[in-house]
Structure formats: C-alpha cells, structure tokens
C-alpha positions as CSV (number, residue, x, y, z in Angstrom):
1,M,-28.3,-20.8,-5.9
2,K,-25.9,-22.3,-8.4
3,L,-26.5,-19.3,-10.7
4,L,-25.6,-16.9,-7.8
5,A,-22.5,-19.1,-7.0
6,T,-21.4,-18.9,-10.7
7,I,-21.8,-15.1,-10.8
8,L,-19.8,-14.7,-7.6
9,S,-17.1,-17.0,-8.9
10,T,-16.9,-15.0,-12.1
11,I,-16.9,-11.5,-10.5
12,F,-14.3,-12.5,-7.9
13,H,-12.2,-14.6,-10.3
14,P,-8.5,-15.0,-9.2
15,L,-7.4,-13.0,-12.2
16,L,-9.4,-10.0,-11.1
17,M,-8.5,-10.1,-7.4
18,P,-5.1,-8.3,-7.8
19,T,-6.8,-5.4,-9.4
20,Y,-9.4,-5.2,-6.6
21,G,-6.6,-5.4,-4.0
22,I,-4.5,-2.7,-5.6
23,A,-7.5,-0.5,-6.0
24,I,-8.4,-0.9,-2.3
25,A,-4.8,-0.1,-1.3
26,L,-4.6,3.0,-3.4
27,Y,-8.0,4.5,-2.9
28,T,-8.5,3.9,0.9
29,S,-5.0,5.0,2.0
30,Y,-2.9,8.2,1.9
31,M,-2.2,7.3,-1.7
32,R,-5.5,8.8,-2.8
33,V,-4.0,12.3,-2.6
34,F,-2.3,11.7,-6.0
35,G,-5.7,12.0,-7.7
36,D,-8.0,9.7,-9.6
37,R,-6.3,10.1,-12.9
38,L,-2.9,8.9,-11.9
39,L,-4.3,6.1,-9.6
40,G,-6.6,5.1,-12.5
41,I,-3.7,4.7,-14.8
42,I,-2.0,2.4,-12.2
43,V,-5.1,0.3,-11.7
44,I,-5.6,-0.1,-15.5
45,G,-2.0,-1.3,-15.8
46,V,-2.6,-3.9,-13.1
47,L,-5.8,-5.0,-14.8
48,L,-3.9,-5.4,-18.1
49,T,-1.0,-7.4,-16.7
50,T,-2.8,-9.6,-14.2
51,C,-6.1,-10.2,-16.0
52,I,-6.3,-9.3,-19.6
53,L,-3.0,-10.7,-20.8
54,P,-3.2,-14.0,-18.8
55,S,-6.8,-14.4,-20.0
56,L,-5.6,-14.0,-23.6
57,G,-2.9,-16.6,-23.0
58,I,-5.3,-19.1,-21.6
59,F,-7.8,-18.4,-24.5
60,I,-5.0,-19.2,-27.0
61,L,-4.1,-22.4,-25.1
62,Y,-7.8,-23.4,-25.2
63,K,-8.2,-22.7,-28.9
64,T,-5.0,-24.6,-29.8
65,G,-6.2,-27.6,-27.8
66,H,-3.5,-27.5,-25.1
67,I,-6.3,-27.3,-22.4
68,S,-9.8,-28.7,-22.6
69,D,-11.5,-26.3,-20.3
70,F,-11.1,-22.5,-20.3
71,R,-12.0,-22.4,-16.6
72,L,-9.1,-24.8,-15.7
73,H,-11.2,-27.2,-13.7
74,N,-8.8,-30.0,-14.5
75,R,-5.8,-29.5,-12.1
76,T,-3.4,-31.4,-14.5
77,E,-3.9,-28.7,-17.1
78,R,-3.1,-25.8,-14.8
79,T,0.7,-25.9,-15.2
80,V,1.2,-23.8,-18.4
81,P,-1.6,-21.3,-17.5
82,Y,0.1,-20.8,-14.1
83,I,3.4,-20.2,-15.8
84,I,1.8,-17.6,-18.0
85,N,0.3,-15.9,-14.9
86,F,3.7,-16.0,-13.2
87,V,5.3,-14.1,-16.1
88,C,2.5,-11.6,-16.2
89,Y,2.7,-11.0,-12.4
90,I,6.4,-10.3,-12.7
91,A,5.6,-7.7,-15.4
92,C,3.0,-6.2,-13.0
93,Y,5.5,-6.0,-10.2
94,L,8.0,-4.2,-12.4
95,Y,5.3,-1.9,-13.7
96,L,4.4,-0.9,-10.1
97,Y,8.0,-0.6,-9.1
98,R,8.6,1.7,-11.9
99,F,5.9,4.0,-10.6
100,G,7.6,4.0,-7.2
101,I,4.7,2.3,-5.4
102,P,5.3,1.7,-1.7
103,N,6.7,-1.7,-0.7
104,W,3.7,-2.6,1.4
105,I,1.6,-2.4,-1.8
106,L,4.2,-4.2,-3.9
107,S,4.1,-7.0,-1.3
108,F,0.6,-7.8,-2.5
109,I,1.9,-8.7,-5.9
110,A,5.0,-10.4,-4.4
111,G,2.8,-12.5,-2.2
112,A,0.6,-13.4,-5.2
113,I,3.7,-14.6,-7.1
114,V,4.9,-16.8,-4.2
115,S,1.4,-18.3,-3.7
116,L,1.2,-18.9,-7.4
117,I,4.5,-20.9,-7.4
118,I,3.4,-22.9,-4.3
119,S,0.0,-23.6,-5.9
120,L,1.7,-24.8,-9.1
121,F,3.5,-27.5,-7.2
122,I,0.5,-28.4,-5.0
123,N,-1.8,-28.8,-8.1
124,R,0.5,-31.5,-9.4
125,Y,-0.7,-33.8,-6.6
126,W,-3.8,-32.2,-5.1
127,K,-6.3,-29.6,-6.2
128,I,-6.3,-26.3,-4.3
129,S,-8.8,-23.4,-4.6
130,A,-7.2,-20.5,-6.5
131,H,-10.3,-18.4,-5.7
132,M,-9.6,-18.8,-2.0
133,V,-5.9,-18.1,-2.3
134,A,-6.9,-14.7,-3.7
135,A,-9.6,-14.3,-1.1
136,G,-7.2,-15.0,1.8
137,A,-4.8,-12.4,0.5
138,M,-7.6,-9.8,0.2
139,V,-8.7,-10.4,3.8
140,V,-5.2,-10.0,5.1
141,L,-4.7,-6.9,3.0
142,V,-7.7,-5.1,4.6
143,F,-6.9,-6.1,8.1
144,L,-3.2,-5.4,8.0
145,M,-3.8,-2.0,6.4
146,S,-6.1,-1.3,9.4
147,I,-3.6,-2.6,12.0
148,Y,-0.7,-0.6,10.6
149,R,-2.9,2.5,10.3
150,L,-2.5,2.7,6.5
151,M,-6.3,2.7,5.8
152,L,-8.3,5.8,6.3
153,T,-10.6,5.5,9.3
154,P,-14.0,5.7,7.5
155,Y,-13.2,2.7,5.4
156,I,-11.9,0.3,8.1
157,F,-15.0,-1.2,9.6
158,P,-17.1,-1.4,6.3
159,L,-14.3,-3.0,4.4
160,Q,-13.5,-5.5,7.2
161,I,-17.1,-6.7,7.3
162,T,-17.5,-6.8,3.5
163,I,-14.3,-8.7,2.9
164,I,-15.1,-11.4,5.5
165,L,-18.5,-11.9,4.1
166,L,-17.2,-12.0,0.5
167,A,-14.5,-14.6,1.4
168,G,-17.2,-16.8,3.0
169,L,-19.5,-16.4,0.0
170,I,-16.7,-17.2,-2.5
171,G,-15.7,-20.3,-0.5
172,S,-19.3,-21.5,-0.3
173,S,-19.8,-20.9,-4.0
174,R,-16.8,-23.1,-4.9
175,I,-18.2,-25.9,-2.7
176,L,-21.7,-25.5,-4.0
177,L,-20.5,-25.8,-7.6
178,N,-18.6,-28.9,-6.6
179,R,-15.3,-27.4,-7.8
180,H,-13.6,-27.9,-4.5
181,T,-14.0,-29.6,-1.1
182,I,-14.0,-27.9,2.2
183,G,-10.3,-28.9,2.7
184,Q,-9.3,-27.4,-0.6
185,V,-11.1,-24.2,0.1
186,G,-9.5,-23.9,3.6
187,A,-6.1,-24.7,2.3
188,G,-6.3,-22.1,-0.4
189,F,-7.4,-19.4,2.0
190,A,-4.6,-20.3,4.4
191,L,-2.0,-20.2,1.7
192,G,-3.0,-16.8,0.4
193,A,-3.2,-15.3,3.9
194,M,0.2,-16.6,5.0
195,C,2.1,-15.6,1.9
196,W,0.8,-12.1,1.9
197,D,1.0,-11.6,5.7
198,F,4.7,-12.6,5.5
199,Y,5.6,-10.3,2.6
200,F,3.5,-7.3,4.0
201,S,5.0,-7.5,7.5
202,Y,8.5,-7.8,6.2
203,S,8.3,-5.0,3.6
204,Y,6.5,-2.6,5.9
205,K,9.0,-3.0,8.8
206,T,12.1,-3.0,6.7
207,N,11.6,-0.5,4.0
208,H,9.0,2.3,3.7
209,R,9.6,3.0,0.0
210,Q,7.7,6.1,-1.0
211,F,5.5,6.9,-3.9
212,I,7.5,9.2,-6.3
213,F,5.8,8.7,-9.7
214,I,9.0,8.4,-11.7
215,M,10.0,12.1,-11.2
216,K,12.7,12.7,-8.6
217,P,11.1,14.4,-5.6
218,I,12.5,17.5,-4.0
219,V,9.9,17.9,-1.3
220,S,9.1,15.2,1.3
221,I,5.7,15.1,3.1
222,I,5.9,13.0,6.3
223,M,3.0,12.1,8.6
224,G,2.8,9.8,11.7
225,S,-0.3,8.0,10.4
226,T,-3.1,8.3,7.9
227,S,-5.1,10.2,10.5
228,D,-3.0,13.2,9.5
229,L,-4.0,12.9,5.8
230,P,-6.9,15.4,5.8
231,I,-4.4,18.2,6.7
232,M,-1.3,16.9,4.8
233,E,-3.1,16.2,1.6
234,K,-3.6,20.0,1.2
235,A,0.1,20.4,0.9
236,A,0.2,17.5,-1.6
237,K,-2.5,19.1,-3.7
238,L,-0.7,22.5,-3.7
239,L,2.6,20.9,-4.8
240,D,0.8,18.9,-7.5
241,E,-0.9,22.1,-8.8
242,C,2.5,23.8,-8.9
243,E,4.0,20.7,-10.7
244,I,6.6,20.3,-7.9
245,P,7.7,16.7,-7.6
246,F,7.1,15.3,-4.0
247,E,6.9,12.1,-2.1
248,M,4.7,11.1,0.8
249,L,5.5,8.7,3.6
250,A,3.9,7.5,6.8
251,L,6.6,7.3,9.5
252,S,6.1,7.6,13.2
253,A,8.8,9.0,15.6
254,H,7.2,6.7,18.3
255,R,6.5,3.5,16.4
256,T,9.2,3.5,13.8
257,P,12.1,5.6,15.1
258,A,14.8,3.7,13.2
259,E,13.0,4.4,9.9
260,V,12.6,8.0,10.8
261,E,16.4,8.3,11.5
262,E,17.3,6.6,8.3
263,F,15.0,8.9,6.3
264,A,16.3,12.1,7.9
265,K,19.9,11.3,7.5
266,N,19.5,10.2,3.8
267,A,17.1,12.9,2.7
268,R,19.7,15.4,1.4
269,S,21.6,12.7,-0.5
270,R,18.4,11.7,-2.3
271,G,17.9,15.2,-3.5
272,I,15.2,16.4,-1.0
273,K,15.2,20.2,-0.5
274,V,12.4,20.7,2.0
275,I,10.6,18.4,4.5
276,I,7.0,19.0,5.5
277,A,6.1,17.0,8.7
278,A,2.9,16.7,10.6
279,A,3.2,18.1,14.1
280,G,1.1,16.7,16.9
281,M,0.7,18.1,20.4
282,A,4.4,17.7,21.2
283,A,5.7,18.2,17.6
284,H,7.8,15.1,18.0
285,L,8.0,14.1,14.3
286,P,9.3,17.4,12.9
287,G,11.5,17.9,15.9
288,V,13.2,14.5,15.6
289,I,13.7,14.9,11.8
290,A,15.1,18.4,12.2
291,S,17.6,17.2,14.8
292,M,19.1,14.8,12.2
293,T,19.3,16.9,9.1
294,T,20.3,20.4,8.1
295,L,17.4,20.6,5.6
296,P,14.5,23.0,6.2
297,V,11.8,21.3,8.2
298,I,8.2,22.7,8.1
299,G,6.0,21.6,11.0
300,V,2.3,21.5,10.2
301,P,0.1,21.4,13.4
302,H,-2.9,19.2,12.8
303,Q,-4.9,20.0,16.0
304,I,-7.7,22.5,16.0
305,G,-8.9,25.2,18.3
306,Y,-7.3,25.2,21.7
307,G,-5.3,22.0,20.9
308,R,-3.8,23.8,17.9
309,T,-2.7,26.8,20.0
310,R,-1.1,24.4,22.5
311,C,0.6,22.6,19.6
312,L,2.1,25.8,18.2
313,A,3.2,26.9,21.7
314,R,5.0,23.6,22.3
315,H,6.4,23.7,18.8
316,R,8.0,27.1,19.4
317,A,9.1,26.3,22.9
318,N,11.0,23.2,21.6
319,A,12.9,25.3,19.1
320,S,13.7,28.1,21.6
321,R,14.8,25.9,24.5
322,N,17.0,23.5,22.5
323,P,17.9,25.0,19.1
324,R,20.7,22.5,18.6
325,R,18.0,19.8,18.1
326,Y,16.7,21.8,15.2
327,G,19.9,21.8,13.1
328,R,23.6,21.5,13.8
329,N,24.3,24.9,12.0
330,Q,21.9,27.0,14.1
331,R,23.2,29.4,16.7
332,S,20.1,31.2,17.9
333,P,16.4,30.5,18.6
334,Q,15.6,33.1,15.9
335,R,17.3,31.2,13.2
336,S,15.8,28.0,14.5
337,D,12.3,29.5,14.1
338,S,13.2,30.6,10.5
339,R,14.2,27.1,9.5
340,H,11.6,25.1,11.4
341,S,8.6,27.3,10.5
342,D,5.0,26.7,11.5
343,I,2.1,26.5,9.0
344,G,-1.2,27.6,10.3
345,A,0.0,30.0,13.0
346,R,-1.9,32.8,11.4
C-alpha cells in the first residue's frame, strides 16, 4: 500500500498539477478547436515553467546543502523553494497571457500563486499539504467548468467522478505515508478550492478575455455555450486553414447580456471585421449583437432537420420585421438580409 501511495504522490505531485489542470481546460473545452499542435506548445510551456524550472531550482538547493530533503518534508525548509515556485508561476502566468489565453484559464494559475503565498506563511507555523492544495484546485476547476458550461458534455461526468476519486486517493496517500495529518490534508484541500473558486468566478463574470494567439483577430466567432462547438468549430477550422486570425468566445445573450453588449460595441474598435454568431431557435445571440454594431453579423443555425428550418424562418423574420435591430444604417429588409446572412440555408 505504501508503494502505491508513493506512486500516487509522485504522479500527482504539486509541481505537475498545474500542467494537468491547464491540459484539462484546453482539451475539454471549446479551446480544442485550435488544434493539438498549438495547444501542445502551450502545455509544454506550462510544464517548463511550473515543473521543470522549479524542480531544477530545488535540486540546486539540495546539492548546495540549503535543504536536507529534495521532497521538502521539513516545513521549515520550504520557504526558499516556495519563493522559487512563486517566481516560476509568475513567468507561467505571463507566458499564458502573451498567448491571449482566456481569463478563466489564467485564473487557475492566479489561484495557484495566491495559494502558494498563503501556504508559505502557514508553513512557518504549521505544516499544510501542498498535494491537497493542488487537488482542491483541480476539483473546483472541473466542477466550475461544468457549471459554467465551458466543458464539453462528453467529458463532464467521467472527469467529475475521476477527479473526486483522485483527490481522495491523494489525501489518503499523504496520510498513509505519515506526511500529513487529516487536518493538514483537509486544510490544504480547502485552501486550494477557495483560492481558485474566487479567482475563477471573478474572472469569468467580469472579463471574457478571448483566445487570440498573439495575432490580432479580424473575425470573431461567438457561441452561447460549448454545446454549439460541434457546429462553430467548422468555421474555426476553415479560418485556420485560410490563415485568417480569429478569436472565439462563449457569451450568452440570456446569461451574460452585459458582456455581449460590451463585446458588440467594442468589436469595431478592436479591429474585428466580421462576427460569426451561433443562432438558436430564436436567433437571439446574432440578433442582439447586430443591433449594437454596424459590422456584418453572420448567424449560424445549429439546429437540425425541422428545428433548423424553423430557426432559419425565425432568423429571416426577425430581420424583415425589425431591420433597425440589425444595424443602424439599414433602410430595407433586403439590405438587412445581406448583412445578417444565414449559413446552412442551402
């Protein structure tokens, strides 16, 4: 049992957990449309800044005699290694920010930085489980991605069950190895969960920063939730093949109307030329966006069969009945249809 506990503690070491978390966020959400090559580069960068470089620093401290144990079992020796981790996590945050990673993913690293600072002060007086700090953040990551509909449906239930079981196994392993008490394990889990929950909720509700991959986007792809991804990712792949810089956001005209309004009114000033928006049965999202900007808005019906026919009919009826909602410069339904076109009508 102790061998299994050691293996679990090694595989799910705190230095590896940020890489696992970022990989989950990228590959199980709408971010996956950017392809394995680009996402792989991002994950490798996270691994380098949050695992390899801190491990190298700790190894140097061990070889020079500044710490007696490479695994940092002595809480009084954790101060300098934690400072090294702090610097590396800041570098990771800046690295991801440079790529234009959405704020809800950046909050995972921001929460790790805050929990690291708090753990640094706690360890001066009491030992807390760093493994469980990371495990708590991972559990909250998976569940909040599910709650805010950022995670693709097929991954939700399997990942929720898996992450809960892993968190329990990691905590049990630390207790079995006599590294921590139950209180230290519970405190670590609570700290990681609270720090990341706060930063995730704040960043998601206040700023939907899009993924732009350094290049300035000229096309914006908008969808109400990740359930629209199977349709919208086709547009993303076509733009990628044509080497047209684009961005992709998840904004809902029902759940986040203020963010939709802010996006629509600022799109032209950010250099956006065309907006592609997922259109449901009532075509609310493209309709609301078109009413607040003079940019061309392309509505993409995502229903099939009879539902898609109804969606197109409602989409055209909205533009014909109230063309002013589809642009301030429009004077006729015909011009409205030309600006607010439908993909999939054929």
